[in-house]
N, C-alpha and C positions, 0 to 999 in steps of 0.2 A: 319393868321392875315394879313390884308391888310396894306400897308405902311402908308396910311392916318390915320388909327386907331392907329398904332404904334406911329406916330408923335403926334397925339392928346393926347395920354397918356403921352408922354414925355413933351409936352408943358403945359397941363392943369391939369394933375392928378399926377404929380410928387411930391416928398417929399416937395418941397418948396410951391407948390400951391394946393396940394391935400387936405389940411386941411382948406383951405379958404371956408367960407360958407357965402359969401356976396350976394348971389343970382345973380351972373353975368354969371355963366357958361352956363346955358341954353340960355339966350339971346345972349351970344357971339357965341355959336354954331349956333344958328338959324339965325345969321346975315350973315353967309357964304352962298354960292350958294346952291341951292336945291340939285345939284348933289353931292356936298361934304357932306352935311348932310345925304344924302342917303347912301353914302359910310361908314360913321361913324355908322349909324344905322345897316347896314348890317354887319359891322365888330363886333359890340357888339353882334348881334344875333349869329354870327358864334362862338365867343369865349365862350358865355354862354352855347351853346350846345356842345362845344368841351371838352370832358373829359380829353384831354391831356394838356389843358391850365390850369396851376396851379400857386401856390404861387411863385415858383422860376421864372417862366416866367414874372409874373407881377412885381416882385421885380427887375428883370433886366431892365425893362422899366422905373420904377418909383422910385426905392429905398425905396418903402414902403413894409414892410413885413407883410404877412398874415400867421397865424399859420397853416391853413389847407385850402383845396380846397373848402369845404362847406362854410366857412366864406367868402372867396374871391368871390365865385359865388353869395352868398347872396348880397354882396356889389355891384357886377357888375349888378345884376338884379335890385337892387334899383337905381343905377345910370342910367340904361336904362330907368326905369320908370320915373325918374326925368327929363331926357333929352327929352324923346319922348312920354311919356304918361301923362305929366303934374302932376306927383306926386309932392306935394308942397315942400317937404324937400329933399335937397341934402344929400345923405348918407355920413357919415364920415368914413374914414379908421380906422383901429384899433389904439388904443392909444390916441384917441381924448378925 
């Protein structure tokens, strides 16, 4: 996982902000430089395809617990689609 994605998770998808659904996450990300957005996109693609990235790693970054890898990866694919493929709804982590 690249450092930019790690920081993005800590800043925008942590326990405090990960449950916000005010529609600001995508515009916030896209307001950054194209090179930064590309790094975040590539980071998402990497962890979605990485079978070793799981709930424990995500919880260390965000303090949000996922019960299993499948649920986490479904959430991450949904977040990727929201941020980069214009999916209308931002997915919510478990417990919302």
